[in-house]
TORKE-179132 format. One record per residue: chain; x negated, y negated, z of N, C-alpha, C, O in turn. Coordinates in Angstrom, 2 decimals, padded with zeros to 5 digits, always signed. Each point is the difference from the previous one (the first is absolute). Layout:
// TORKE-179132
+-------+---------+---------+---------+---------+---------+---------+---------+---------+---------+---------+---------+---------+
| kette |     n.x |     n.y |     n.z |    ca.x |    ca.y |    ca.z |     c.x |     c.y |     c.z |     o.x |     o.y |     o.z |
+-------+---------+---------+---------+---------+---------+---------+---------+---------+---------+---------+---------+---------+
|     A |       X |       Y |       Z |       X |       Y |       Z |       X |       Y |       Z |       X |       Y |       Z |
...
+-------+---------+---------+---------+---------+---------+---------+---------+---------+---------+---------+---------+---------+
END
This chain:
// TORKE-179132
+-------+---------+---------+---------+---------+---------+---------+---------+---------+---------+---------+---------+---------+
| kette |     n.x |     n.y |     n.z |    ca.x |    ca.y |    ca.z |     c.x |     c.y |     c.z |     o.x |     o.y |     o.z |
+-------+---------+---------+---------+---------+---------+---------+---------+---------+---------+---------+---------+---------+
|     A | +144.89 | -018.00 | +040.69 | -000.18 | -000.56 | -001.33 | -000.97 | +000.84 | -000.82 | +000.33 | +000.38 | -001.13 |
|     A | -001.53 | -000.07 | +001.66 | -000.93 | +000.79 | -000.82 | +000.39 | +001.47 | +000.06 | +000.52 | +000.50 | +000.99 |
|     A | -000.80 | +000.15 | -002.09 | +000.27 | +001.43 | -000.09 | -001.28 | +000.80 | +000.14 | -000.89 | -000.35 | +000.78 |
|     A | +000.82 | +001.40 | -001.52 | -001.14 | +000.89 | +000.13 | -001.27 | -000.61 | -000.58 | +000.05 | -000.92 | -000.82 |
|     A | -001.17 | +001.44 | +001.26 | -001.30 | -000.38 | -000.55 | -000.06 | +000.53 | -001.43 | +000.13 | +001.20 | -000.23 |
|     A | -000.33 | -002.09 | -000.73 | -000.08 | +000.42 | -001.39 | -001.41 | +000.45 | -000.34 | -000.20 | +001.08 | -000.55 |
|     A | -000.80 | -001.93 | +000.88 | -001.38 | +000.38 | -000.27 | -000.98 | -000.84 | +000.80 | +000.33 | -001.06 | +000.53 |
|     A | -001.54 | +001.58 | -000.46 | -001.15 | -000.72 | +000.54 | -000.92 | -000.22 | -001.19 | -000.33 | +000.95 | -000.72 |
|     A | -000.10 | -002.19 | +000.50 | -000.84 | -000.34 | -001.15 | -001.46 | -000.13 | +000.43 | -000.32 | -000.65 | +000.99 |
|     A | -000.55 | +001.28 | -001.78 | -001.43 | -000.01 | +000.28 | -000.71 | -000.53 | -001.25 | +000.16 | +000.54 | -001.09 |
|     A | -000.95 | -001.59 | +001.26 | -000.82 | -000.52 | -001.10 | -001.25 | +000.88 | -000.09 | -000.63 | +000.31 | +001.01 |
|     A | +000.29 | +000.08 | -002.23 | -001.13 | +000.90 | -000.21 | -000.96 | -000.58 | -001.03 | +000.44 | -000.69 | -000.93 |
|     A | -001.75 | +000.95 | +001.08 | -000.97 | -000.51 | -000.97 | -000.10 | +000.85 | -001.26 | -000.53 | -000.46 | -001.01 |
|     A | +001.03 | +001.69 | +001.05 | -000.05 | +000.90 | -001.16 | +001.29 | +000.81 | +000.01 | +000.15 | +000.95 | +000.78 |
|     A | +000.78 | -001.33 | -001.64 | +001.33 | +000.60 | +000.00 | -000.04 | +001.49 | -000.35 | +000.67 | +000.81 | +000.64 |
|     A | -001.44 | -000.44 | -001.65 | -000.08 | +001.40 | -000.40 | -000.57 | +000.87 | +001.11 | +000.50 | +001.09 | +000.27 |
|     A | -001.55 | -001.58 | +000.39 | -000.61 | +000.77 | +001.09 | +000.96 | +000.13 | +001.18 | +000.09 | +001.06 | +000.61 |
|     A | +000.63 | -002.13 | -000.29 | +000.94 | +000.05 | +001.11 | +001.14 | +000.96 | -000.30 | +000.41 | +000.79 | +000.85 |
|     A | +000.11 | -000.85 | -002.08 | +001.08 | +000.92 | -000.39 | -000.48 | +001.44 | +000.06 | +000.73 | +000.88 | +000.46 |
|     A | -001.95 | -000.62 | -000.91 | -000.56 | +001.35 | +000.05 | -000.16 | +000.48 | +001.44 | +000.22 | +001.18 | +000.29 |
|     A | -000.60 | -002.07 | +000.60 | -000.13 | +000.39 | +001.41 | +001.32 | +000.50 | +000.54 | +000.06 | +001.04 | +000.66 |
|     A | +001.01 | -001.78 | -000.93 | +001.32 | +000.43 | +000.49 | +000.46 | +001.28 | -000.68 | +000.56 | +000.88 | +000.65 |
|     A | -000.80 | -000.75 | -001.95 | +000.45 | +001.18 | -000.74 | -000.85 | +001.23 | +000.32 | +000.54 | +001.06 | +000.32 |
|     A | -001.85 | -001.21 | -000.40 | -000.89 | +001.15 | +000.12 | -000.29 | +000.39 | +001.45 | +000.09 | +001.17 | +000.36 |
|     A | -000.43 | -002.14 | +000.46 | -000.37 | +000.32 | +001.38 | +001.22 | +000.24 | +000.89 | -000.02 | +000.87 | +000.87 |
|     A | +001.08 | -001.66 | -001.10 | +001.17 | +000.09 | +000.88 | +001.16 | +000.75 | -000.63 | +000.99 | +000.27 | +000.68 |
|     A | -001.09 | +000.07 | -001.96 | +001.04 | +000.77 | -000.66 | +001.30 | -000.75 | -000.21 | +001.07 | +000.61 | -000.06 |
|     A | -001.15 | -001.92 | -000.06 | +001.21 | -000.82 | -000.14 | +000.41 | -000.12 | -001.47 | -000.82 | +000.15 | -000.91 |
|     A | +002.10 | -000.42 | +000.72 | +000.54 | -000.32 | -001.33 | -000.32 | -001.47 | -000.27 | +000.41 | -000.86 | +000.77 |
|     A | -001.13 | +000.57 | -001.85 | -000.46 | -001.35 | -000.30 | +000.53 | -000.41 | -001.37 | -000.09 | +000.76 | -000.96 |
|     A | +000.64 | -001.98 | +000.87 | +000.54 | -000.50 | -001.26 | -001.13 | -000.44 | -000.93 | -001.15 | -000.13 | +000.41 |
|     A | +001.52 | -000.10 | -001.64 | -000.92 | -000.63 | -000.95 | -000.12 | -001.48 | +000.36 | +000.93 | -000.56 | +000.59 |
|     A | -002.03 | -000.09 | -000.93 | -000.14 | -001.43 | +000.25 | +001.02 | -000.80 | -000.82 | +000.31 | +000.34 | -001.14 |
|     A | +000.19 | -001.41 | +001.75 | +000.94 | -000.90 | -000.66 | -000.49 | -001.43 | +000.19 | -000.23 | -000.43 | +001.13 |
|     A | +000.06 | -000.29 | -002.23 | -000.39 | -001.41 | +000.08 | +001.24 | -000.84 | +000.28 | +001.05 | +000.18 | -000.62 |
|     A | -001.19 | -001.11 | +001.57 | +001.07 | -000.95 | +000.32 | -000.54 | -001.40 | -000.21 | -000.44 | -000.65 | +000.95 |
|     A | +000.45 | +000.17 | -002.20 | -000.58 | -001.31 | -000.30 | +000.61 | -001.15 | +000.81 | -000.71 | -000.95 | +000.33 |
|     A | +002.00 | +001.02 | -000.03 | +000.63 | -001.07 | +000.78 | -000.52 | -000.09 | +001.43 | +000.13 | -001.03 | +000.65 |
|     A | -000.72 | +002.12 | -000.17 | -000.56 | +000.02 | +001.35 | -001.53 | +000.03 | -000.01 | -000.63 | -000.11 | +001.05 |
|     A | +000.03 | +000.26 | -002.24 | -001.45 | +000.00 | -000.11 | -000.66 | +001.24 | +000.59 | -001.12 | -000.07 | +000.50 |
|     A | +001.82 | +001.21 | -000.55 | -000.54 | +001.23 | +000.58 | +000.29 | +001.19 | -000.91 | +000.91 | -000.03 | -000.83 |
|     A | -001.71 | +001.06 | +001.02 | +000.30 | +001.33 | -000.52 | +000.30 | +000.86 | +001.21 | -000.72 | -000.04 | +000.99 |
|     A | +001.80 | +000.83 | -001.08 | +000.41 | +000.81 | +001.14 | +000.00 | +001.48 | -000.34 | +000.20 | +000.40 | -001.14 |
|     A | -000.43 | +000.38 | +002.17 | +000.19 | +001.45 | -000.03 | +000.76 | +000.31 | +001.28 | -000.34 | -000.49 | +001.08 |
|     A | +001.38 | +001.32 | -001.20 | +000.76 | +000.39 | +001.18 | -000.30 | +001.44 | +000.37 | -000.04 | +000.89 | -000.85 |
|     A | -000.17 | -000.68 | +002.13 | -000.22 | +001.32 | +000.57 | +001.29 | +000.37 | +000.73 | +000.39 | -000.67 | +000.96 |
|     A | +000.26 | +001.74 | -001.41 | +001.25 | +000.41 | +000.63 | -000.26 | +000.80 | +001.27 | -000.82 | +000.92 | +000.02 |
|     A | +001.54 | -001.30 | +001.02 | -000.04 | +000.71 | +001.27 | +001.42 | +000.48 | +000.30 | +000.95 | -000.53 | -000.59 |
|     A | -000.77 | +001.49 | +001.47 | +001.36 | +000.47 | +000.28 | +000.93 | -001.09 | +000.54 | +001.21 | +000.05 | -000.25 |
|     A | -001.76 | -001.02 | +000.97 | +000.85 | -001.01 | +000.65 | -000.27 | -001.43 | -000.44 | +000.64 | -000.92 | +000.50 |
|     A | -001.58 | +000.71 | -001.41 | -000.37 | -001.34 | -000.43 | -000.95 | +000.10 | -001.19 | -000.07 | +001.03 | -000.66 |
|     A | -000.66 | -002.11 | +000.40 | -001.00 | -000.02 | -001.07 | -001.22 | -000.81 | +000.46 | +000.08 | -000.82 | +000.91 |
|     A | -001.17 | +001.07 | -001.58 | -001.20 | -000.84 | +000.10 | -000.12 | -000.67 | -001.37 | +000.09 | +000.68 | -001.02 |
|     A | -000.29 | -001.98 | +001.00 | -000.23 | -000.72 | -001.24 | -001.47 | -000.39 | -000.05 | -000.48 | -000.73 | +000.86 |
|     A | -000.22 | +001.22 | -001.87 | -001.39 | -000.39 | -000.21 | +000.01 | -001.18 | -000.97 | +000.61 | +000.06 | -001.06 |
|     A | -001.29 | -001.14 | +001.45 | -000.01 | -001.24 | -000.78 | -001.40 | -000.30 | -000.50 | -000.99 | +000.15 | +000.72 |
|     A | +000.93 | -000.58 | -001.97 | -001.27 | -000.41 | -000.60 | +000.25 | -001.29 | -000.76 | +001.03 | -000.13 | -000.65 |
|     A | -001.96 | -000.84 | +000.71 | +000.21 | -001.27 | -000.69 | +000.17 | +000.18 | -001.51 | -000.71 | +000.79 | -000.63 |
|     A | +001.65 | -001.52 | +000.07 | +000.23 | -000.02 | -001.44 | -000.31 | -001.41 | -000.48 | +000.80 | -000.91 | +000.20 |
|     A | -001.95 | +000.73 | -000.82 | -000.40 | -001.31 | -000.49 | -000.75 | -000.82 | +001.02 | +000.03 | +000.29 | +001.20 |
|     A | -000.70 | -001.31 | -001.68 | -000.85 | -000.84 | +000.85 | +000.79 | -000.82 | +001.02 | -000.54 | -000.38 | +001.04 |
|     A | +001.80 | +000.11 | -001.33 | +000.81 | -000.83 | +000.90 | +000.88 | +000.83 | +000.93 | +000.96 | -000.52 | +000.57 |
|     A | -001.27 | +001.77 | -000.40 | +000.81 | +000.87 | +000.86 | +000.05 | -000.55 | +001.42 | -001.03 | -000.38 | +000.56 |
|     A | +002.23 | +000.34 | +000.05 | +000.10 | -000.50 | +001.36 | -000.64 | +000.91 | +001.04 | -000.21 | -000.41 | +001.15 |
|     A | -000.12 | +001.65 | -001.53 | -000.66 | +000.87 | +000.97 | -001.52 | +000.01 | -000.15 | -000.70 | +000.62 | +000.81 |
|     A | +000.16 | -001.31 | -001.83 | -001.46 | -000.04 | -000.16 | -000.69 | -000.64 | +001.21 | -001.02 | +000.52 | +000.45 |
|     A | +001.54 | -001.63 | +000.10 | -000.66 | -000.54 | +001.20 | -000.03 | +000.98 | +001.17 | -000.96 | +000.04 | +000.77 |
|     A | +002.03 | +000.77 | -000.64 | +000.02 | +001.03 | +001.05 | -001.13 | +001.00 | -000.23 | -000.72 | +000.36 | +000.93 |
|     A | +000.56 | +000.08 | -002.18 | -001.06 | +000.96 | -000.31 | -001.38 | -000.64 | +000.14 | -000.95 | +000.68 | +000.38 |
|     A | +000.84 | -001.97 | -000.69 | -001.28 | -000.69 | +000.20 | -000.39 | -000.01 | +001.47 | -001.17 | +000.17 | +000.34 |
|     A | +002.15 | -000.37 | +000.54 | -000.26 | -000.02 | +001.45 | -000.18 | +001.41 | +000.57 | -000.66 | +000.18 | +001.02 |
|     A | +001.26 | +000.80 | -001.69 | -000.02 | +001.38 | +000.47 | -000.41 | +000.91 | -001.16 | +000.85 | +000.67 | -000.59 |
|     A | -002.15 | -000.64 | +000.24 | -000.43 | +000.71 | -001.19 | +000.33 | +001.50 | -000.01 | +000.05 | +000.61 | -001.07 |
|     A | +000.16 | -000.03 | +002.22 | +000.37 | +001.42 | +000.06 | +001.51 | +000.19 | -000.12 | +000.48 | +001.13 | -000.04 |
|     A | +000.26 | -002.24 | +000.00 | +001.46 | +000.07 | -000.04 | +000.58 | +000.00 | +001.39 | -000.72 | -000.18 | +000.98 |
|     A | +002.03 | +000.40 | -000.89 | +000.66 | +000.06 | +001.30 | +001.50 | -000.23 | -000.12 | +000.51 | -000.30 | -001.08 |
|     A | +000.18 | +000.45 | +002.20 | +001.44 | -000.18 | +000.01 | +000.35 | -001.44 | -000.34 | -000.58 | -000.93 | +000.57 |
|     A | +001.50 | +000.74 | -001.49 | +000.37 | -001.33 | -000.46 | +001.35 | -000.45 | +000.54 | +000.11 | -001.11 | +000.51 |
|     A | +000.92 | +001.96 | -000.61 | +001.32 | -000.37 | +000.49 | +000.84 | +001.24 | +000.26 | -000.35 | +001.11 | -000.41 |
|     A | +001.47 | -001.32 | +001.11 | +000.98 | +001.06 | +000.17 | +001.31 | -000.49 | -000.60 | +000.31 | -001.19 | +000.03 |
|     A | +000.45 | +002.12 | -000.56 | +001.26 | -000.34 | -000.67 | +001.17 | +000.69 | +000.69 | +000.01 | +001.21 | +000.19 |
|     A | +000.98 | -002.02 | +000.18 | +001.24 | +000.51 | +000.58 | +001.13 | -000.17 | -001.00 | +000.02 | -000.95 | -000.78 |
|     A | +000.91 | +001.87 | +000.82 | +001.18 | -000.10 | -000.85 | +001.07 | -000.84 | +000.69 | +000.15 | +000.02 | +001.22 |
|     A | +000.60 | -000.77 | -002.03 | +001.16 | -000.75 | +000.48 | +001.15 | +000.23 | -000.98 | -000.22 | +000.25 | -001.19 |
|     A | +001.44 | -000.33 | +001.71 | +001.17 | +000.19 | -000.86 | +000.28 | -001.22 | -000.87 | +000.40 | +000.12 | -001.16 |
|     A | -000.62 | -001.31 | +001.73 | +000.30 | -001.25 | -000.70 | -001.17 | -000.96 | +000.22 | -000.12 | -000.59 | +001.07 |
|     A | -000.71 | +000.44 | -002.08 | -001.22 | -000.79 | +000.15 | +000.30 | -001.48 | +000.24 | -000.74 | -000.69 | +000.71 |
|     A | +001.82 | +000.20 | -001.30 | +000.35 | -001.42 | +000.19 | +000.48 | -000.25 | +001.43 | -000.38 | -001.00 | +000.61 |
|     A | +001.19 | +001.89 | -000.08 | +000.46 | -000.14 | +001.38 | -001.18 | +000.13 | +000.96 | -000.09 | -000.74 | +000.98 |
|     A | -000.82 | +001.67 | -001.27 | -001.18 | +000.18 | +000.85 | -000.86 | -001.26 | -000.04 | -000.45 | -000.49 | +001.04 |
|     A | +000.22 | -000.04 | -002.24 | -000.80 | -001.22 | -000.15 | +000.62 | -001.16 | +000.77 | -000.70 | -000.70 | +000.73 |
|     A | +002.00 | +000.50 | -000.90 | +000.66 | -001.12 | +000.65 | -000.03 | +000.14 | +001.52 | -000.20 | -000.98 | +000.72 |
|     A | +000.39 | +002.19 | -000.24 | -000.06 | +000.25 | +001.45 | -001.40 | -000.29 | +000.54 | -000.16 | -000.67 | +001.02 |
|     A | -000.85 | +001.18 | -001.72 | -001.38 | -000.20 | +000.46 | -000.40 | -001.46 | -000.04 | -000.65 | -000.49 | +000.93 |
|     A | +001.02 | -000.21 | -001.99 | -000.32 | -001.43 | -000.08 | +000.69 | -000.78 | +001.11 | -000.58 | -000.93 | +000.56 |
|     A | +001.80 | +001.29 | -000.23 | +000.73 | -000.66 | +001.09 | -000.69 | +000.25 | +001.35 | +000.12 | -000.80 | +000.92 |
|     A | -000.84 | +001.92 | -000.83 | -000.74 | +000.33 | +001.22 | -001.40 | -000.61 | +000.01 | -000.73 | +000.14 | +000.97 |
|     A | +000.36 | -000.84 | -002.05 | -001.29 | -000.66 | -000.06 | -001.08 | +000.75 | -000.75 | -001.14 | -000.46 | -000.06 |
|     A | +001.47 | +001.61 | -000.52 | -000.99 | +000.76 | -000.76 | -000.27 | -000.69 | -001.33 | +000.89 | -000.61 | -000.59 |
|     A | -002.13 | +000.70 | +000.12 | -000.39 | -000.58 | -001.27 | -000.01 | +001.06 | -001.09 | -000.63 | +001.04 | +000.13 |
|     A | +001.35 | -001.33 | -001.21 | +000.02 | +000.85 | -001.18 | -001.06 | -000.55 | -000.94 | -000.02 | -001.20 | -000.28 |
|     A | -000.84 | +002.07 | -000.22 | -001.08 | -000.45 | -000.88 | +000.52 | -000.28 | -001.41 | +001.07 | +000.47 | -000.39 |
|     A | -001.84 | -001.24 | -000.35 | +000.38 | -000.37 | -001.36 | +001.14 | -001.00 | +000.02 | +000.09 | -000.83 | +000.91 |
|     A | +000.77 | +000.91 | -001.91 | +001.11 | -000.95 | -000.09 | +001.24 | +000.44 | +000.77 | +001.02 | -000.68 | -000.03 |
|     A | -001.12 | +001.82 | +000.72 | +001.11 | +000.47 | +000.81 | +001.04 | +000.80 | -000.75 | +000.97 | +000.48 | +000.58 |
|     A | -001.17 | -000.34 | -001.89 | +000.95 | +000.77 | -000.80 | -000.54 | +001.41 | -000.22 | -001.18 | +000.17 | -000.28 |
|     A | +002.04 | +000.83 | +000.41 | -000.44 | +001.38 | -000.25 | -000.50 | +000.17 | -001.44 | +000.50 | -000.62 | -000.93 |
|     A | -001.49 | +001.49 | +000.79 | -000.57 | +000.33 | -001.30 | +000.04 | +001.52 | -000.16 | -000.04 | +000.72 | +000.99 |
|     A | +000.11 | -000.22 | -002.22 | -000.02 | +001.45 | -000.19 | -001.33 | +000.59 | +000.48 | -001.07 | -000.49 | -000.37 |
|     A | +001.16 | +001.52 | +001.18 | -001.19 | +000.66 | +000.51 | -000.38 | +001.22 | -000.82 | +000.44 | +000.15 | -001.13 |
|     A | -001.25 | +000.71 | +001.71 | -000.52 | +001.17 | -000.70 | +001.09 | +000.97 | -000.43 | -000.18 | +000.75 | -000.96 |
|     A | +001.31 | -000.77 | +001.64 | +001.10 | +000.91 | -000.36 | +001.12 | -000.75 | -000.71 | +001.12 | +000.49 | -000.09 |
|     A | -001.44 | -001.69 | -000.43 | +000.98 | -000.87 | -000.67 | +001.15 | -000.38 | +000.92 | +001.10 | -000.29 | -000.45 |
|     A | -001.36 | +000.30 | +001.75 | +000.98 | -000.45 | +000.98 | -000.49 | -001.33 | +000.56 | -001.21 | -000.25 | +000.04 |
|     A | +002.13 | -000.62 | +000.41 | -000.42 | -001.30 | +000.52 | -000.85 | +000.13 | +001.27 | +000.32 | +000.77 | +000.90 |
|     A | -001.41 | -001.55 | -000.85 | -000.88 | -000.01 | +001.17 | -000.32 | -001.43 | +000.41 | +000.04 | -000.93 | -000.81 |
|     A | -000.35 | +000.78 | +002.08 | -000.50 | -001.25 | +000.58 | -001.14 | +000.34 | +000.95 | -000.07 | +001.11 | +000.53 |
|     A | -000.83 | -002.06 | -000.33 | -001.07 | +000.17 | +000.97 | +000.15 | -001.04 | +001.10 | +000.37 | -001.15 | -000.26 |
|     A | -000.66 | +001.57 | +001.49 | +000.11 | -000.86 | +001.17 | -001.39 | -000.29 | +000.55 | -000.87 | +000.87 | +000.01 |
|     A | +000.68 | -002.10 | +000.45 | -001.32 | -000.45 | +000.45 | -000.50 | +000.85 | +001.17 | +000.73 | +000.21 | +000.96 |
|     A | -001.98 | +000.26 | -001.04 | -000.54 | +000.85 | +001.07 | -000.10 | -000.70 | +001.35 | +000.06 | +000.66 | +001.04 |
|     A | -000.21 | -001.98 | -001.03 | -000.10 | -000.69 | +001.29 | +001.30 | +000.06 | +000.79 | +000.00 | -000.20 | +001.21 |
|     A | +001.10 | +000.48 | -001.90 | +001.29 | +000.12 | +000.69 | +000.28 | +001.42 | +000.47 | +000.98 | +000.24 | +000.71 |
|     A | -001.84 | +000.72 | -001.10 | +000.24 | +001.41 | +000.32 | -001.26 | +000.69 | +000.50 | -000.42 | +001.03 | -000.51 |
|     A | -000.17 | -001.63 | +001.54 | -001.13 | +000.59 | +000.70 | -001.18 | +000.34 | -000.90 | -000.67 | +001.01 | +000.19 |
|     A | +000.44 | -001.86 | -001.19 | -001.14 | +000.18 | -000.88 | +000.21 | +001.00 | -001.12 | -000.95 | +000.36 | -000.69 |
|     A | +002.19 | +000.08 | +000.48 | +000.27 | +000.99 | -001.04 | +000.84 | -000.61 | -001.11 | +001.06 | -000.57 | +000.26 |
|     A | -001.53 | +000.69 | -001.49 | +000.77 | -000.42 | -001.16 | +001.15 | +000.99 | -000.16 | -000.22 | +001.21 | -000.08 |
|     A | +001.44 | -001.73 | +000.02 | +001.20 | +000.84 | -000.12 | +000.61 | -000.21 | -001.38 | +000.18 | -001.13 | -000.45 |
|     A | +000.14 | +002.23 | -000.20 | +000.78 | -000.04 | -001.25 | +001.38 | +000.55 | +000.32 | +000.13 | +001.01 | +000.69 |
|     A | +000.89 | -001.67 | -001.20 | +001.37 | +000.51 | +000.08 | +000.42 | +000.42 | -001.39 | -000.22 | -000.74 | -000.97 |
|     A | +000.82 | +001.92 | +000.85 | +000.48 | +000.48 | -001.30 | +001.46 | +000.37 | +000.14 | +000.39 | +000.76 | +000.88 |
|     A | +000.43 | -001.31 | -001.77 | +001.42 | +000.33 | +000.01 | +000.20 | +001.40 | -000.58 | -000.53 | +000.33 | -001.06 |
|     A | +001.31 | +000.49 | +001.76 | +000.26 | +001.37 | -000.48 | +001.39 | +000.10 | -000.59 | +000.39 | +001.07 | -000.46 |
+-------+---------+---------+---------+---------+---------+---------+---------+---------+---------+---------+---------+---------+
END
C-alpha cells in the first residue's frame, strides 16, 4: 500500500538558520519558505536525490506544531511522509485495521497541493505518519 518515502519533517526554532545550514553547510538545494495557513506552518523543502527534508516552523499562535517546539526548543523530527496511490483506499484500509486517522479523517491539501492525512503516532511505534497521494 505505501510507496516511497516522500519526506522527513523536522520542526525548527529558526527557519532561516535551518535552511542556511542545509544550503551552506551541506550544499543542498533549498526551496523558498511557503506559508500553509490551513496547516499552521511555514515550510521549506530540502531536495535530496531520493527524497526530501521538510523544515517546519509555526505559523501563528495556534500552530499545531508550537507545542512540539515548546517541548523541544531545539527542534527535532516531527513526522515521516509516505506516498500512496489512492489516499481514500489507504485510509479505509488502515481504519479497518484499527489505525486512527487524525482530524476529521478527510484528506486535506498538503504542501504540494496533494491530498494528505496524518495517522496517530500511538498506532505506529511512536511515529506520526503522513500519507500523501501521488
